[in-house]
DRENLOVO-661710 format. One record per residue (C-alpha): residue in three letters; x, z, y. Coordinates in steps of 0.2 Angstrom, whole numbers, plus 5000, padded with zeros to 4 digits. Layout:
@residu->ALA | u->X | w->Z | v->Y
...
***
This chain:
@residu->MET | u->5114 | w->4897 | v->5510
@residu->ARG | u->5129 | w->4907 | v->5516
@residu->SER | u->5140 | w->4901 | v->5530
@residu->LEU | u->5158 | w->4903 | v->5524
@residu->ARG | u->5173 | w->4906 | v->5534
@residu->ILE | u->5188 | w->4905 | v->5522
@residu->VAL | u->5206 | w->4911 | v->5523
@residu->PHE | u->5217 | w->4902 | v->5510
@residu->MET | u->5232 | w->4910 | v->5502
@residu->GLY | u->5245 | w->4901 | v->5493
@residu->THR | u->5263 | w->4894 | v->5493
@residu->PRO | u->5268 | w->4880 | v->5480
@residu->ASP | u->5262 | w->4863 | v->5476
@residu->PHE | u->5250 | w->4870 | v->5464
@residu->ALA | u->5240 | w->4878 | v->5478
@residu->VAL | u->5240 | w->4863 | v->5489
@residu->ALA | u->5228 | w->4854 | v->5478
@residu->SER | u->5215 | w->4868 | v->5480
@residu->LEU | u->5217 | w->4869 | v->5499
@residu->LYS | u->5216 | w->4850 | v->5500
@residu->ALA | u->5200 | w->4851 | v->5490
@residu->LEU | u->5192 | w->4864 | v->5502
@residu->ILE | u->5196 | w->4853 | v->5517
@residu->GLU | u->5189 | w->4837 | v->5509
@residu->HIS | u->5173 | w->4846 | v->5505
@residu->ASN | u->5172 | w->4851 | v->5523
@residu->TYR | u->5173 | w->4870 | v->5521
@residu->GLU | u->5179 | w->4880 | v->5536
@residu->VAL | u->5196 | w->4886 | v->5533
@residu->VAL | u->5200 | w->4898 | v->5548
@residu->GLY | u->5217 | w->4903 | v->5542
@residu->VAL | u->5231 | w->4899 | v->5529
@residu->ILE | u->5243 | w->4913 | v->5523
@residu->THR | u->5259 | w->4907 | v->5515
@residu->ALA | u->5277 | w->4913 | v->5511
@residu->PRO | u->5289 | w->4914 | v->5525
@residu->ASP | u->5301 | w->4899 | v->5527
@residu->ARG | u->5317 | w->4902 | v->5516
@residu->PRO | u->5334 | w->4894 | v->5515
@residu->ALA | u->5336 | w->4882 | v->5501
@residu->GLY | u->5348 | w->4869 | v->5495
@residu->ARG | u->5367 | w->4867 | v->5497
@residu->GLY | u->5366 | w->4867 | v->5516
@residu->GLN | u->5354 | w->4882 | v->5516
@residu->ALA | u->5342 | w->4874 | v->5528
@residu->MET | u->5326 | w->4883 | v->5531
@residu->ARG | u->5312 | w->4876 | v->5520
@residu->GLN | u->5293 | w->4877 | v->5523
@residu->SER | u->5282 | w->4881 | v->5508
@residu->ALA | u->5272 | w->4866 | v->5502
@residu->VAL | u->5256 | w->4874 | v->5508
@residu->LYS | u->5263 | w->4877 | v->5525
@residu->GLU | u->5268 | w->4858 | v->5526
@residu->TYR | u->5251 | w->4853 | v->5521
@residu->ALA | u->5242 | w->4865 | v->5532
@residu->SER | u->5253 | w->4862 | v->5547
@residu->SER | u->5250 | w->4843 | v->5546
@residu->LEU | u->5231 | w->4847 | v->5548
@residu->GLY | u->5234 | w->4859 | v->5563
@residu->LEU | u->5227 | w->4874 | v->5553
@residu->ASN | u->5231 | w->4891 | v->5558
@residu->VAL | u->5246 | w->4897 | v->5548
@residu->LEU | u->5252 | w->4915 | v->5545
@residu->GLN | u->5268 | w->4919 | v->5536
@residu->PRO | u->5269 | w->4938 | v->5534
@residu->THR | u->5284 | w->4947 | v->5526
@residu->ASN | u->5274 | w->4963 | v->5524
@residu->LEU | u->5256 | w->4961 | v->5519
@residu->LYS | u->5253 | w->4979 | v->5524
@residu->ALA | u->5260 | w->4978 | v->5541
@residu->ALA | u->5248 | w->4983 | v->5555
@residu->ASP | u->5251 | w->4967 | v->5565
@residu->PHE | u->5247 | w->4956 | v->5551
@residu->LEU | u->5231 | w->4965 | v->5546
@residu->THR | u->5226 | w->4964 | v->5564
@residu->GLN | u->5229 | w->4945 | v->5564
@residu->LEU | u->5219 | w->4943 | v->5548
@residu->ALA | u->5204 | w->4953 | v->5554
@residu->GLU | u->5203 | w->4943 | v->5569
@residu->LEU | u->5200 | w->4927 | v->5559
@residu->LYS | u->5184 | w->4935 | v->5554
@residu->ALA | u->5184 | w->4927 | v->5537
@residu->ASN | u->5170 | w->4932 | v->5525
@residu->LEU | u->5179 | w->4924 | v->5509
@residu->GLN | u->5197 | w->4923 | v->5504
@residu->VAL | u->5204 | w->4911 | v->5491
@residu->VAL | u->5220 | w->4914 | v->5483
@residu->VAL | u->5230 | w->4902 | v->5473
@residu->ALA | u->5248 | w->4905 | v->5467
@residu->PHE | u->5252 | w->4919 | v->5480
@residu->ARG | u->5259 | w->4937 | v->5480
@residu->MET | u->5250 | w->4952 | v->5473
@residu->LEU | u->5238 | w->4958 | v->5487
@residu->PRO | u->5236 | w->4976 | v->5493
@residu->LYS | u->5218 | w->4983 | v->5492
@residu->VAL | u->5217 | w->4983 | v->5511
@residu->VAL | u->5219 | w->4964 | v->5511
@residu->TRP | u->5208 | w->4959 | v->5496
@residu->GLN | u->5194 | w->4971 | v->5501
@residu->MET | u->5193 | w->4964 | v->5519
@residu->PRO | u->5180 | w->4949 | v->5518
@residu->GLU | u->5162 | w->4952 | v->5515
@residu->TYR | u->5160 | w->4940 | v->5500
@residu->GLY | u->5176 | w->4946 | v->5492
@residu->THR | u->5193 | w->4938 | v->5487
@residu->PHE | u->5195 | w->4927 | v->5472
@residu->ASN | u->5210 | w->4920 | v->5463
@residu->LEU | u->5213 | w->4905 | v->5453
@residu->HIS | u->5224 | w->4908 | v->5438
@residu->ALA | u->5231 | w->4895 | v->5426
@residu->SER | u->5226 | w->4902 | v->5409
@residu->LEU | u->5210 | w->4907 | v->5400
@residu->LEU | u->5210 | w->4925 | v->5405
@residu->PRO | u->5212 | w->4938 | v->5399
@residu->ASP | u->5226 | w->4930 | v->5389
@residu->TYR | u->5242 | w->4925 | v->5398
@residu->ARG | u->5241 | w->4937 | v->5413
@residu->GLY | u->5257 | w->4936 | v->5423
@residu->ALA | u->5268 | w->4925 | v->5432
@residu->ALA | u->5271 | w->4911 | v->5420
@residu->PRO | u->5255 | w->4907 | v->5410
@residu->ILE | u->5258 | w->4888 | v->5409
@residu->ASN | u->5276 | w->4890 | v->5402
@residu->TRP | u->5271 | w->4903 | v->5389
@residu->ALA | u->5255 | w->4894 | v->5383
@residu->ILE | u->5267 | w->4880 | v->5378
@residu->ILE | u->5281 | w->4891 | v->5371
@residu->ASN | u->5269 | w->4900 | v->5360
@residu->GLY | u->5262 | w->4883 | v->5353
@residu->GLU | u->5244 | w->4885 | v->5360
@residu->GLU | u->5233 | w->4870 | v->5357
@residu->LYS | u->5222 | w->4874 | v->5372
@residu->THR | u->5222 | w->4883 | v->5389
@residu->GLY | u->5213 | w->4882 | v->5405
@residu->VAL | u->5210 | w->4889 | v->5422
@residu->THR | u->5200 | w->4904 | v->5428
@residu->THR | u->5193 | w->4911 | v->5444
@residu->PHE | u->5191 | w->4929 | v->5446
@residu->PHE | u->5188 | w->4942 | v->5459
@residu->ILE | u->5204 | w->4952 | v->5463
@residu->ASP | u->5204 | w->4971 | v->5459
@residu->GLU | u->5218 | w->4984 | v->5459
@residu->LYS | u->5228 | w->4977 | v->5444
@residu->ILE | u->5236 | w->4960 | v->5441
@residu->ASP | u->5224 | w->4946 | v->5434
@residu->THR | u->5211 | w->4959 | v->5428
@residu->GLY | u->5196 | w->4956 | v->5439
@residu->ALA | u->5179 | w->4951 | v->5434
@residu->ILE | u->5179 | w->4932 | v->5429
@residu->ILE | u->5168 | w->4920 | v->5439
@residu->SER | u->5171 | w->4904 | v->5430
@residu->GLN | u->5183 | w->4895 | v->5418
@residu->THR | u->5188 | w->4877 | v->5413
@residu->GLU | u->5196 | w->4873 | v->5396
@residu->CYS | u->5209 | w->4859 | v->5393
@residu->ALA | u->5218 | w->4854 | v->5377
@residu->ILE | u->5237 | w->4855 | v->5376
@residu->THR | u->5245 | w->4840 | v->5367
@residu->GLU | u->5261 | w->4841 | v->5357
@residu->GLN | u->5269 | w->4830 | v->5370
@residu->ASP | u->5264 | w->4841 | v->5385
@residu->THR | u->5278 | w->4849 | v->5395
@residu->ALA | u->5276 | w->4863 | v->5407
@residu->GLY | u->5277 | w->4850 | v->5421
@residu->SER | u->5263 | w->4839 | v->5414
@residu->LEU | u->5252 | w->4854 | v->5410
@residu->HIS | u->5255 | w->4860 | v->5427
@residu->ASP | u->5249 | w->4844 | v->5435
@residu->THR | u->5233 | w->4844 | v->5424
@residu->LEU | u->5229 | w->4862 | v->5428
@residu->MET | u->5232 | w->4859 | v->5446
@residu->ILE | u->5218 | w->4846 | v->5447
@residu->LEU | u->5206 | w->4856 | v->5436
@residu->GLY | u->5210 | w->4871 | v->5446
@residu->ALA | u->5206 | w->4863 | v->5462
@residu->GLU | u->5189 | w->4857 | v->5455
@residu->LEU | u->5186 | w->4875 | v->5449
@residu->VAL | u->5190 | w->4882 | v->5466
@residu->ILE | u->5176 | w->4871 | v->5474
@residu->ASN | u->5164 | w->4875 | v->5460
@residu->THR | u->5167 | w->4894 | v->5463
@residu->VAL | u->5166 | w->4892 | v->5482
@residu->GLN | u->5149 | w->4883 | v->5480
@residu->ARG | u->5142 | w->4897 | v->5469
@residu->ILE | u->5147 | w->4910 | v->5481
@residu->GLU | u->5140 | w->4900 | v->5495
@residu->LYS | u->5123 | w->4900 | v->5486
@residu->ASP | u->5125 | w->4918 | v->5481
@residu->GLU | u->5125 | w->4913 | v->5463
@residu->ALA | u->5142 | w->4919 | v->5457
@residu->LYS | u->5138 | w->4929 | v->5442
@residu->THR | u->5153 | w->4938 | v->5434
@residu->VAL | u->5159 | w->4944 | v->5417
@residu->SER | u->5171 | w->4958 | v->5415
@residu->GLN | u->5187 | w->4954 | v->5406
@residu->LYS | u->5188 | w->4961 | v->5388
@residu->HIS | u->5201 | w->4975 | v->5385
@residu->SER | u->5212 | w->4972 | v->5370
@residu->GLU | u->5230 | w->4978 | v->5365
@residu->VAL | u->5234 | w->4961 | v->5357
@residu->LEU | u->5232 | w->4950 | v->5372
@residu->LYS | u->5246 | w->4937 | v->5375
@residu->GLU | u->5256 | w->4940 | v->5391
@residu->ALA | u->5265 | w->4928 | v->5403
@residu->PRO | u->5279 | w->4938 | v->5410
@residu->LYS | u->5291 | w->4930 | v->5423
@residu->LEU | u->5304 | w->4919 | v->5415
@residu->SER | u->5322 | w->4924 | v->5415
@residu->LYS | u->5338 | w->4915 | v->5410
@residu->GLU | u->5338 | w->4923 | v->5393
@residu->HIS | u->5321 | w->4916 | v->5389
@residu->GLY | u->5329 | w->4899 | v->5391
@residu->GLN | u->5343 | w->4901 | v->5378
@residu->ILE | u->5339 | w->4891 | v->5363
@residu->LYS | u->5342 | w->4900 | v->5346
@residu->TRP | u->5346 | w->4886 | v->5334
@residu->ASN | u->5342 | w->4897 | v->5319
@residu->ARG | u->5323 | w->4898 | v->5324
@residu->PRO | u->5310 | w->4887 | v->5316
@residu->ILE | u->5310 | w->4869 | v->5321
@residu->LYS | u->5293 | w->4869 | v->5330
@residu->GLU | u->5297 | w->4885 | v->5340
@residu->ILE | u->5313 | w->4877 | v->5347
@residu->TYR | u->5303 | w->4861 | v->5351
@residu->ASN | u->5290 | w->4871 | v->5360
@residu->GLN | u->5303 | w->4881 | v->5369
@residu->ILE | u->5311 | w->4866 | v->5376
@residu->ARG | u->5295 | w->4858 | v->5382
@residu->GLY | u->5288 | w->4874 | v->5388
@residu->LEU | u->5303 | w->4876 | v->5400
@residu->SER | u->5304 | w->4858 | v->5406
@residu->PRO | u->5306 | w->4854 | v->5420
@residu->TYR | u->5309 | w->4872 | v->5426
@residu->PRO | u->5318 | w->4884 | v->5423
@residu->VAL | u->5324 | w->4873 | v->5408
@residu->ALA | u->5330 | w->4877 | v->5391
@residu->TRP | u->5349 | w->4878 | v->5388
@residu->THR | u->5363 | w->4880 | v->5375
@residu->THR | u->5381 | w->4880 | v->5374
@residu->LEU | u->5390 | w->4864 | v->5368
@residu->VAL | u->5406 | w->4866 | v->5358
@residu->ASN | u->5415 | w->4850 | v->5357
@residu->ASP | u->5434 | w->4849 | v->5351
@residu->GLU | u->5435 | w->4868 | v->5356
@residu->GLU | u->5429 | w->4865 | v->5374
@residu->THR | u->5413 | w->4873 | v->5379
@residu->SER | u->5400 | w->4867 | v->5391
@residu->TYR | u->5383 | w->4874 | v->5398
@residu->LEU | u->5370 | w->4861 | v->5392
@residu->LYS | u->5353 | w->4860 | v->5399
@residu->VAL | u->5339 | w->4852 | v->5388
@residu->TYR | u->5325 | w->4844 | v->5397
@residu->LYS | u->5317 | w->4833 | v->5383
@residu->ALA | u->5318 | w->4833 | v->5365
@residu->ALA | u->5309 | w->4827 | v->5349
@residu->TYR | u->5310 | w->4833 | v->5331
@residu->THR | u->5309 | w->4826 | v->5313
@residu->ARG | u->5306 | w->4836 | v->5297
@residu->GLU | u->5319 | w->4833 | v->5284
@residu->ASP | u->5329 | w->4842 | v->5271
@residu->HIS | u->5348 | w->4844 | v->5274
@residu->THR | u->5362 | w->4856 | v->5270
@residu->LEU | u->5370 | w->4856 | v->5287
@residu->PRO | u->5373 | w->4873 | v->5296
@residu->PHE | u->5361 | w->4877 | v->5310
@residu->GLY | u->5367 | w->4870 | v->5327
@residu->LYS | u->5378 | w->4856 | v->5319
@residu->ILE | u->5377 | w->4840 | v->5329
@residu->VAL | u->5375 | w->4824 | v->5321
@residu->GLY | u->5378 | w->4810 | v->5334
@residu->ASP | u->5382 | w->4792 | v->5336
@residu->LYS | u->5385 | w->4781 | v->5352
@residu->ARG | u->5366 | w->4782 | v->5357
@residu->SER | u->5359 | w->4798 | v->5350
@residu->ILE | u->5362 | w->4817 | v->5347
@residu->LYS | u->5352 | w->4827 | v->5334
@residu->VAL | u->5355 | w->4845 | v->5330
@residu->ALA | u->5352 | w->4852 | v->5313
@residu->VAL | u->5339 | w->4866 | v->5312
@residu->ALA | u->5329 | w->4874 | v->5298
@residu->GLY | u->5318 | w->4861 | v->5291
@residu->GLY | u->5325 | w->4846 | v->5300
@residu->TYR | u->5333 | w->4840 | v->5316
@residu->ILE | u->5330 | w->4842 | v->5335
@residu->TRP | u->5333 | w->4826 | v->5344
@residu->LEU | u->5340 | w->4828 | v->5361
@residu->GLU | u->5333 | w->4815 | v->5373
@residu->GLU | u->5336 | w->4821 | v->5391
@residu->ILE | u->5350 | w->4833 | v->5395
@residu->GLN | u->5362 | w->4838 | v->5409
@residu->LEU | u->5380 | w->4843 | v->5408
@residu->PRO | u->5388 | w->4854 | v->5422
@residu->GLY | u->5392 | w->4844 | v->5438
@residu->LYS | u->5381 | w->4829 | v->5432
@residu->ARG | u->5363 | w->4824 | v->5435
@residu->LYS | u->5350 | w->4824 | v->5422
@residu->MET | u->5351 | w->4809 | v->5411
@residu->GLU | u->5345 | w->4801 | v->5395
@residu->VAL | u->5356 | w->4805 | v->5380
@residu->LYS | u->5362 | w->4787 | v->5378
@residu->ASP | u->5368 | w->4787 | v->5396
@residu->VAL | u->5377 | w->4804 | v->5393
@residu->LEU | u->5386 | w->4797 | v->5378
@residu->ASN | u->5394 | w->4783 | v->5388
@residu->GLY | u->5406 | w->4796 | v->5395
@residu->LEU | u->5406 | w->4809 | v->5382
@residu->LYS | u->5414 | w->4808 | v->5365
@residu->LEU | u->5407 | w->4819 | v->5352
@residu->GLU | u->5420 | w->4826 | v->5339
@residu->GLN | u->5417 | w->4829 | v->5321
@residu->ASN | u->5416 | w->4848 | v->5324
@residu->ALA | u->5404 | w->4847 | v->5338
@residu->HIS | u->5390 | w->4860 | v->5338
@residu->VAL | u->5379 | w->4870 | v->5349
@residu->LEU | u->5378 | w->4889 | v->5350
***
């Protein structure tokens, strides 16, 4: 049995679950690497990463380098004398960092690699209408998310899942897989499989504002998947046109019904409690939305202060 000294690298809530699991399984975490504090919110107060907050609460040694190739950081990292590095939702590492520990550096990725390499695998799996996804651990190499696979866990994607709910499911599965992977490395039983090379792999690039714009002439299921795949972040959006006034409208939650109609795509059909949008093959029902300067609300509450005119539509 190997004696492990672990450096953990991660930043958001998704990573905290894995770090917590390592601590609760009594592994020796000799250092935590996370993003520098950043200004956030209207007041631009400095905010710590979720990983730093958790690590600091336990008195763990936290490093926050701005440059992962800086000599002073590399010296500090080497002085920790770690023999394994665990990476969850962090930056791309330079070779000098991931090659440092004796037993390697492995990453947890929220997809079934080799599909959905990239920054937003959870979102894209839902946007593309996948029925399953999962988590993968792999040893890091020179390219992004291409290293030899150690282990994978699958999970189903339901039609009601959003990026938020799937994130939470994979966060827990991921923490369990991290422990399983560390145990294999500890026992020197971590057998790997090289990733298959293919030109038809599905990708998960970083999401931009353009990815969030709803195109109401697209098939009904594609629109529905886009909305739930971008909820709660970065959020699907559209332009509401109501009595010649336009508003930027965020759509957090929706449903759909298949139904024949002759209305133009984007036409709003509403009453005092509901809004549905005509699309190809039926209607998208808006359930939770946000107007400029307002908080996110259920549609029935929005309609208490919003009168929809006969010409109301979305672009």
